[in-house]
N, C-alpha and C positions, 0 to 999 in steps of 0.2 A: 324092390323094397317091400318091406312088410307093411301091409295096410294097417296093422295094429300098432305101428310106431306112434309113440306119443307125440302129440303136437304141443307146441309151446302155448301155454295158456296166457291170454292177455290180462292186463290189470283190470281190476274191477273199478267201477265209478267211485266207490267209497275210498279205495286205496289211493286213487289218483287225486281225489279232493283233499285227503289228509296230507299227502305230500305237498300239494300246492299251498295249503294253509301254513305248513311248517316253513316252506321257502319264503312265503310272503311275510311271515313273522320275523324270520331272520333278516330279510332285507329291510323291513321297517325298523328293527332294532339298530342295524348298522347305519341306517340313514340318520336316525335321531342321535346316536352316540358318535357319529362321525367315524365309523369303522373302528371303534375302540375294542380292544381285546377284552372280552368279559372274563377270561380266566387269568388275566395279569393282575398281580397284586399292586395296588396304588402306592405311590410314594407318600408316606405319612410323616408329619413332624408335629411337635407340641410346642406351644408358646404359653408362658405363664404371665398372667396379668394380675395387677392388684385388684382390679374390678372388671368384670366382663359385662358391664351394663349395656343393654340393648343388643347384644350379640346372641344369636340363636343358631341351632343346627341348620344347615343348608345356606347359611350366609355366605356371600361371595368372597373369594380371596382374589385380590387384584395386584398386579405389578404394573405401574405406570398407566393405570386405567384399563388394562387388559385383564379379562377374567382368566385366571390360571388354576383355580381350584375352588373347593368348598369346605366349610366348617362341618365336621362330622360328629363332634361331641364336645360338651362343656361339662366339667366336673370340678369340685373343690379339690384343692391340693391335699396331699395326704396328711400334712401337719395339722389340718383343721379337724381331723376326726377325733382327736383327743380333747379333753375338756380344759387343758391348760393353755391353749393358744389364745392370743389376743384377738380382738375384733378385727383389726386390720389384716392379720394373718388369715383368719377364717374367711375374709372377703376375697382372697386370692383364688383365681380360677385357672385350671389347666385346660387350654383350648386345643383340641385335636383337629387337624385339617389335612386334607389330601391335596397334593400339588401335581398338576398335569405336567407332561413333558415340556411344553413351551416355557414353563416357569422355572425350570431347572437350569443350572445348579443353584442351590442356596448355600451361602457361606456362613460360617459360624458367627460372624459379626453382623448378620442380618437383623433388621429391626422390624417390628410389627406395630401398626397403629390402628386403633378402632376409630373409624370415621363414619359420619352420617351420610347416607346416600342422597337424600333430599331433605332440605330444611323442614323441621316440624313434622316429618313423615314418621319418624321413629324407627326407621329401618337403617341398620348399620352394616358395614363391610370391613374386611381386613385389608389395609393398605400395606404391602410388603416392600421393603427395600432389600434386594437380594444380597447386599454386602459387597465387599471389595475383593478383587481377585487375589490379593495378598493373603487373605485368610483361608483356612482350610475349608473344604467342602463339607457341608453337614450330611451325615449319613441318614439312611432311612430310620425313622423312629427317634431322631435327635430331639432333645428338649432344650428350647431356648430359655435362658433365665429371665427372671422378672425385670431385670434392668434393661432388657431389650424390648420390652412391651410397653406401649403408651396407650392409655385409655382416654376417652374424651372427657372433658370437664362438663359436668351437669349443672343445670341452673340451681338445684338445691345445694350443691357444694359451694357455689358462689355466695348464695344467701346465708349459708351456715358460717362462712368465713367472716361475714360482716356483723360481728357481735357489737354490743353497745360500746365497749371500750375501744374496739377497732374503729367503729364509726366516729367516735369522738377524736381519736388520733388522726383519722383521715380528714376530719373537719379542720383540726388545728393545722395540719400540713397544708391544706388548700388555702387557708387564711394567710398563713405565713408566706406561702409561695406567691399569693396575689400581692401581698405587701412588698415582697422582694422585687417582683416584676414592676410594680408601680414606681418604686424608689430607684431601682437599678436599671430600669428600661432605657432611659436616655444614655447612660454610660455604656450599656450593652450595644445600643445602636451605633454609638460613636466608635466602638471597637471593631466594627465589621470591616472597616477599610484596612485594618492591620491583619486581618485573618490570612490573606493570601501569602504575604511574606512569612508570617508565623508558621503556617502550615507547610510552606516550602522548606523552611529551616527544620521543622519537626520531622518531615519526611527524610531529610538528609541525615538527621540524628538517628532516626529509626533504621535507615539503611546501613549507617555505619555501625549500629549496634549489632548487626549480624556478624561483624568480624571480618577478618581477612582470610584466615585459614579455616578449613573445615572444623566443625565442632567448637568454634569460638563461643557461639551463643549458648550451647549446652554447657560448656565449661563455666561460663559466666553464671548461668542459672545454678549450677552445682556449687559455685562459690557463694552465691547468695543463700543457698541452703545451709552452707557452713556458718554464714553470718547469723542467719535465723536460729540455728542451733546454739550458737554462742549466746544470743540474746536469751534463749530459753534456759540455758545452763546458768546464767547469772541474772536472775530476776531483779536483784537489788540494784545492780548497775543499770538495768533497763528502767527501773523506777526513777533513779537519779537522773537519767537522760531525759525522761519525760518531764520531770520537775524542772530541770534546767531549760528545756524548751518552753515550758510555761512561763518561766521567768523572762526568757528572751522575748516571747510574744507580748508579755506585759510591758516590757521596756519599749517595744515597737508601738504598743497602744498608747503609752504616755507621750511618745514623740510622733504622734500621728500627723501633726502639721508639717514637721520637718520631713517625715517620710513621704507625705503627699507632694511636697516640693521636689524631693529627690526623684520620685517616680515621674513627675512632670518633666524633669530634665533628662530622663532616661532616653526618650526618642532622639533628642539632639545628640546625646552621647553615642547612641548606637549608629545614627546616620554618619557621624564622623569616624566611628571605630570600624564600621563594616568595610569601607574602601581600604582602610589601613590594614585590616586583617586579610582582605583579598590580595592586596599587593604583597603582604608578608607571606601568604600561602603560595603565591606565584613565585616568590624568590627562593623558597625552600629547595626545589629541585636543582637549580644551578648552584645553590650554596652547597648542597650535598655533593654534587659533582666536583666543585672546587675543593671541598674538604678532602674528598678521596684523592684528588690529584695532588694536594699539598702534603699528603702523608709521607711519600718518599722523601720530599724535600725537607720536611721537618725532621725525619729520622736521620738524614745526612747533614743536618744543620750543625750538630755538635762537632763532628770532624772537620767540617768546612770552616767553622769559627776558629778551631784550634790551628788549622793550617793558615788562616788569614791573619793571625796575631803578629807574626814576624813582619808581614807586609804593612800592617797598620803601624807597627813601631817605626819602620823605615819611612812611612808616609808622614808620621808626626815629626820626624827629623827633617824631612824635606820642607815642611811648612813652617819651620822656625823663622823668626824675623830675619836672621842672617842669610837664609836661603831664599826667602820670598822676593827679595829685591831683584835678584837676577832673573828669577822665574817670571816675575811680573813684566820685566823689560822685554823678555823674549816673547811672552804671550801678547804684549801690546802690538807687536809687529804682525803676528800671525792671526790675531782675532778678526780684523776686517776681512782678510781673505777667507777665513772659515765661515764668517757670516754670509759673505757673498756666495760661497759654495753651497751653504745650506739653502739660501733663497733660490738659487738656480736648480738645486736638486729637486725641489717640490714640483715645478712644472715638468721636469724630466720624468719623474716618477708617475705623475698623473697622465701626461700626454704621450709618453713613450713606453716606459717599462710596464705600466699597468695594462694598456691595450695589448701590447705584445704578449704579456703573460696570459691574459685572458684568451687571446686568440690561440696560443699554443695549448692551453689547458682545455678549452671548450670546443675547438674546431680541429686543430692540427693533430693533437694526440689521439682523439677518438678515430679520426680518419686513418692514422698510421696503424691502428690496431685491427683494421678490417682486412679481409682476404678478398682477392680478386677471383671470383668463380669463372671458370672457362670450361665449357663442355668439350672443347677439342683438345685442350692441353691440361691434363689432370693427372692424378696418381696412376691411372691405368697405362699411360704412355710415357711415364717417367717425369712428370711435372707435378709433384705434390703441391697442394695449396700452401702458400706462406703469406705472412702478414706483409702489409705494404711497406713498412719501414725496413723489412729485409730485402724485398724485391727492388726497392728504389735504389739500392747501392750495389746490385749484382753486377752492373757493368764496370765498376771500378777495377776489380781484379783483372778482367780482360783488357781494359784500357792500359793498365800498368804493364801487363805482359806484352802488349803490342808496342809499348814505348821503349822496351829494353833493347839495347844494342851493345856492341863490343868494340867500338872505336871511339875516337876523341871528338866526334862531331856532336855529341850530346844526344839527348833523348829525341826521338821522332816517332811519328805514327805511320805505320805501313798500311796503306789502303789498297785493297784488292777489288777491282771493279770487274763486273761481268755483265753481260747483256743477254737477255733471254730472247726467245723467239715469239713470245706472246706479249702484245702491247695493250695496256689498259688506260682508260681516261680516268685520272684521279680527281681532277677538278678542272674547271675552265682553264685552258691553256697550260695544263700540267698533265704529263703522261708518265707512265712507268712500264717497265718490262719485267716479265717473270719467266722462269724456265719451266714452270708447271702451271697448269690452268688453276685459277682461283675457283673455289667451290662455294665460298660465302664470305661475307664481311662482318666483322664484329669489332667495335660497335658500329651500328648503322650510322650513316651520315645524317647530320641534322637536316631539317627541311630546307631546301634551296641551297644546300652545301654551305650554309653560313656557319661561321665560327661562334662559339658561345660568347655572350656579351661579357665584356670586361669592365667592371665598375671600380676603378682605383679609388674613388672618393668615398666608398662605402666601408665602414670599419669592419675588419675581419670578425670581431667578436659578435657582431650582430647578424652574421650569415647563418642560415639554418644548418644544423649539423648534418653531415653526410653519414647515413646509416647503412647504405647498400651500394656496392660497386658493380652489381650485376647489370648487364646490358643485353638488349635483344640482338639476335643474329639475323642479318639481312641477306638478300640475294647477292650473288657475285656481281662484280662490276662488268659492265659490257666490254667485250673484247673488240678492239678495232681491227678491221680487216685491211 
């Protein structure tokens, strides 16, 4: 290698110090700005206020108490630059603010309020409500109109509003209000006990005012708009209506004693009318159902009356005095028997027919609709599941086939007996034989080989319904050697 080869030169102390200062400055900036991108353009919006009192650049912008930006500028709106604007217009200010990423997005229906930070400190901030998701998102540079900006009320505004005439009117209002409270206070206290039922009824009326179908309330409001438009289109009629109402109120004022007595009787009337209205309201649903049921009968009543007229004619002929004597004689002999039959029919229906019908409807019929599940005899081996009322009579065709014969000896049953080589104990002192070994028993025997209890004195209709016919499979019976 050549000795004259250039060696790498090391950095000087000055260069190293300059690089360290630059790196330290960058880290300090990133630490204080929370790693914000200095080259990124901030999200800027404008909000117009009628007055920007107390607001200044660098004032905080908050959403739900969290800092999300700062005010960057405040200037008069452009309409205030000419000389023809009013004083209220010239007080309007265009507030420019930058919004950080945690405060986005802002919607076009967002609202801005100027609020004081600490009482009597004189420092204000912008409280932002970001709007609803249904509204569109505001783009960068969007200007929110003055209707969406609310400024704080200053003490000088309150004092300016209380002029001499306003103060006199306020004094009159307070005096008359005190007189009204003094005179009407006892009556007001006495009415408190009626608030709960009144508010309950008012809430029911307000709920019913919403309507049954969608847009009922909006349609009602639209109809009220039509009524208001008719009032506006006919002012003379509206004037007459107000005049008539004045005359009616004057008539009530002249009859104030009678009106007071009538109002005193109103609670008694309402206490009697409310149960009647409740009963009437409860009777409406079955009445509607009865009316709908009676419609076909009413429609067919005309033809039925026309068809019954010949019968009524013959019936009138039968009840003539010349015919009634023989009919009365025949009925006199049959009436005692019919009365005795009617008296004996009532116990029969109550004690015999009704329990039997109830048993068949609530116990027997639901049981007959069940199916007997069997894991060994099912659709896979030719025994599809069938309802109980079908399987309960399956033996009858076979029994009828066994009873057929072809001689004059009459019907008889042919029985074929066979004995297997395997013997099983079925119950105490009872045995059975089978040609093949038993692999299981279904259903399993009750504990102690006892029969289910039979209670003939318990009515069938009171028995619990049978909802499942499945039974467990037990081990095979022990084979006797």
